[in-house]
C-alpha positions, 0 to 999 in steps of 0.5 A, a space after each residue: 242762912 241769912 234772913 229775908 229781909 223783904 218781909 219786914 220792908 214789905 217788899 213783894 217776890 216776883 210775880 206777888 201782884 199775880 200770886 195775890 191775884 190768884 190766891 184771892 180769886 181761888 179764896 173768893 170761889 170758896 168763901 161762895 161756896 161754903 156759903 151755899 153750903 151753909 145756907 141751906 135750911 133748916 140750919 142757916 149760917 147767918 149771911 153777915 157772920 160769912 160776909 165780915 169774915 170774908 171781908 177780914 180774910 180779903 183784908 189779911 191777904 192784902 195786907 199780908 206783905 206790908 203788915 205781916 205781924 198784923 195779918 198773921 195775928 188777923 188770920 188767928 182771929 179768923 180762924 177761931 171765929 170762922 168755926 164759931 160763927 161762919 162757914 169754915 172759909 178763913 181756915 184756909 187762911 191759917 195755911 197760907 199764913 203759916 206756909 208764907 211764915 215758913 218761906 219768907 221767914 227764919 225756921 224759928 220765926 215759923 215754928 213760933 207762928 205754928 204754936 200760935 196757930 196750934 194754940 188757936 187751933 185748940 180753942 177752935 177744937 172747942 167751940 166746934 162741937 159746942 157749935 153743934 148744941 148751941 148753933 148755928 151747924 157748919 156746912 149745913 150739917 147739925 152734928 149730934 153730939 152727947 156731953 160725954 163725947 165732947 171730950 173725944 169730939 175735941 181730941 179729934 178736931 183737935 188732932 186733925 188741925 194740929 196734923 195739917 197745921 204741922 204739914 203745911 209748916 214743914 212744907 213751908 221751912 222746906 222751901 224757905 231753907 232751900 230759897 235761903 240757901 240758893 239765894 246765898 249761893 247766888 249771893 256768894 257767886 256775886 261777891 266772888 265775881 265782884 272780888 275778882 274783877 277788883 282783883 283783876 283792876 288792882 293788877 292792871 293798876 299795878 302793871 300800869 304803875 309799873 310800866 309808867 316807871 319803867 317809862 319814866 327810868 328809862 326815857 329820862 336817863 336816855 334823854 338826859 344822856 343824849 341831851 349832854 352828849 348832844 351838847 359836848 358834840 355841839 361844842 367840840 364840832 369845829 375843833 374836833 370833828 371826829 369826836 364829834 362824830 363818834 358823840 353823835 354816833 353815841 346818840 344815835 345808838 342810845 336812841 335806838 337802845 331806848 326805843 327798843 326798850 320802849 317797844 318792849 315795855 309797850 309790847 307787854 300793853 298790847 300783847 304783840 307776839 310779833 316783837 322782835 329779840 331786842 324787844 324781849 331783850 332781858 331786865 338789866 340788873 346788877 351786872 350791867 351797872 359798870 356799862 351804866 356807869 361807863 354811858 354817864 362817863 360818856 356823856 361827860 359825867 366823872 363816875 366812880 363806880 365800886 361794887 363789893 359783896 356777893 350780889 343777888 340772883 334775884 332778877 326783881 333786886 337786881 333791876 331795883 338796884 340798876 334803876 336806882 342807880 340809873 335814876 340817881 345819875 341821871 338826876 345829877 347829870 340833868 339838875 347838878 352844875 359844875 360837877 367834879 365828881 360822882 360816886 357810885 357804891 353798891 354793897 351787898 352784904 348778907 341779907 341786904 344791900 345798900 346803895 350810895 350815889 353822891 356827887 361833888 358839886 357847886 350847886 344841886 337842884 333841890 327840887 328833884 324830890 318833887 319829881 316823879 323819879 324819887 317817887 318811883 324810887 321809894 315804891 321800889 324800895 318799899 317793895 324790899 321793905 328797905 329805906 331811901 334817903 335823898 337829899 342835899 348835902 354840903 358839897 353836892 346832892 346824896 342819895 342812900 337806899 338799903 334794901 333787905 333780901 332773903 339770903 340763898 341757903 344751900 341744902 
């Protein structure tokens, strides 16, 4: 169980001030009552001794929060002094000190305090019988003690004192253990709540990043295709109006398709239960690569597509391959000039898949690496412990990606 550090910092427990006021009031009543009993003739306890001891007791009670060790030492001194020259009222402070130690300190420290209190109690048990011979009496009673009975009286007094101290220490340690256990449960519950909130925020951040990546791939690809088709239609509208009309239809179709994908992505955020079947269409995978290449070919990009091997059935891996090819061809369409050809090669091997997209052009922009597209591709590839290389070559731009995946074994 954790140690209660408030003892060493001087901090008080809830309702600490009110508890101190109650303790001081009860102590004052006890001091006054025992002072009256100890002041009855013919055996009168010195008033100055009772006053000094009472002031010491008040100081110990007040200082026990800020200076617990000094207050405990003062209580032990008062414990011996009150049975020597006082009324015995300060002995109750020992019970308060032991109970407080058991509640606020570890069990080992509480039993060390108990041992110190027992040692001081043995001294008090010696001085109490001697006081009967040397005076003054305690509680106005003059015990009649013969020397031969001193050992027996000491043993009896010590037994009573030790038993009371033991009971109080056991009560304090039991309450302290209970409080520390409950405090540990509360701290653990708060920690679990914080970890749950952190995990929720992390999941939300990952989901936002995923949606942003998907939105970028969908919108960037669609806009690049629509711009390319629109430029071609604009150039051919006078000489080949039928072809221009078909191209404009493709632009509209691409726009509707993009709008449906955007609604589907945003629907996952909004949680719209009235989304249409188009908005809930399945994510693209490697089986739709040929259709993707046809879209770019229709946009005027000469693409040759080759896929070998058996594709994985993992939908996440298929989506990653699709997005890599889509982003690579979109960059060719947006940044390359005088493109003579573009080649897409997807090779499914045992446990890995390689994707190569290379274009032959007069000039390829060197800036795409600073954009979000390549950053998104690197993040996708990293999910499959893969590698990505993208950069200009002598005759164009080349993207190479290798992703690793677990092979499906038949039973």
